[in-house]
N, C-alpha and C positions, 0 to 999 in steps of 0.2 A: 099704839106706839110704845116702845119700851126704851128707856134711856139708861145706859150703863157704861161707865168708864169712857165717856166722850163719844160713844157710839149710839146711834139711834136705830132701832130696827123698825121697819114698817112693812107689814106683810112678810114677804119672803126676801126683802131687800135689806141690806145693811147700808146705812147712810153715815158717812164720816164727815165731820166738819173740820176742815183743815185750812187754817189761815183764811177764814171767811169764804173758802171755796167748798162747795158741796160735792163730795165724791160718792156716787152710788155704785155699790158693788153687788153683783148678783149673789145669790145664796151660796153657790158652790165656788165662788171666786174670792181671792184675798189679794191684798196689796203685798207684793213681794218686797221683802227687805232682807238685807244680808247683814248678819252679825260679823263685823269686820275681824274679830279675833279668831274666827274659826278657820281651820284649814279648808281648802277647796272641797275636799271630799265630804265634809260635814255641811258645807254651805249649799251644796247642790240640792235642789228640791225644797229648800227652806221657804216656807210661806208664812209670813207674820204680818199682822195688821199694825203692830206697834213695836218699836225697837225694845221697849222695856220687857216685852215678852220673851226676849232672848236670854233672860237672866239665868235660866237653868242650863241652857246650852253654854253660856259663858262660864258658869260655875263648873260645868263638866270639863271644859278646856283647862281651867285653872287647877282643878283637882288632878287631872292627868299630868299637868306640869309638875305639881307637887309630888305625885307618885314617882315620876321620872327622877326628880331630884333626890328623893329618898332612896331609890334604887341605885343611884350613882353615888350616894353618900355625899352629895354636893350641897351641903347646908353650912356655909362658912360662919354666919353670925349666930351668937348665942341666943339672941332673941328669936331668930328664925327656928332654931332647934327646939326652943321651948314651945313655940307656936305649933311646930310639927308634932311634938309630943301630945299637946292638947287636942290637935286635930285627930290623931289616932285614937285617943281616949274617948272621943265623942263618937 
């Protein structure tokens, strides 16, 4: 048995302990979760065992929103313009 990030693997099964309920998931299966921020076309086929694993997809959506604002020159606050400049420098 191997324990990592709240998941226990046993043989070829993944065992999740969720609110005192044991959920056994086959090797090739995952719990489907949807990152609510994503447009439908990005959500389709998304398979995640934990909502925190959506952080890169959520960041992608946020960065795309920032790029759109930069393209439209729609950054009204000085603090946001400064943050946009820092983002581009990074």
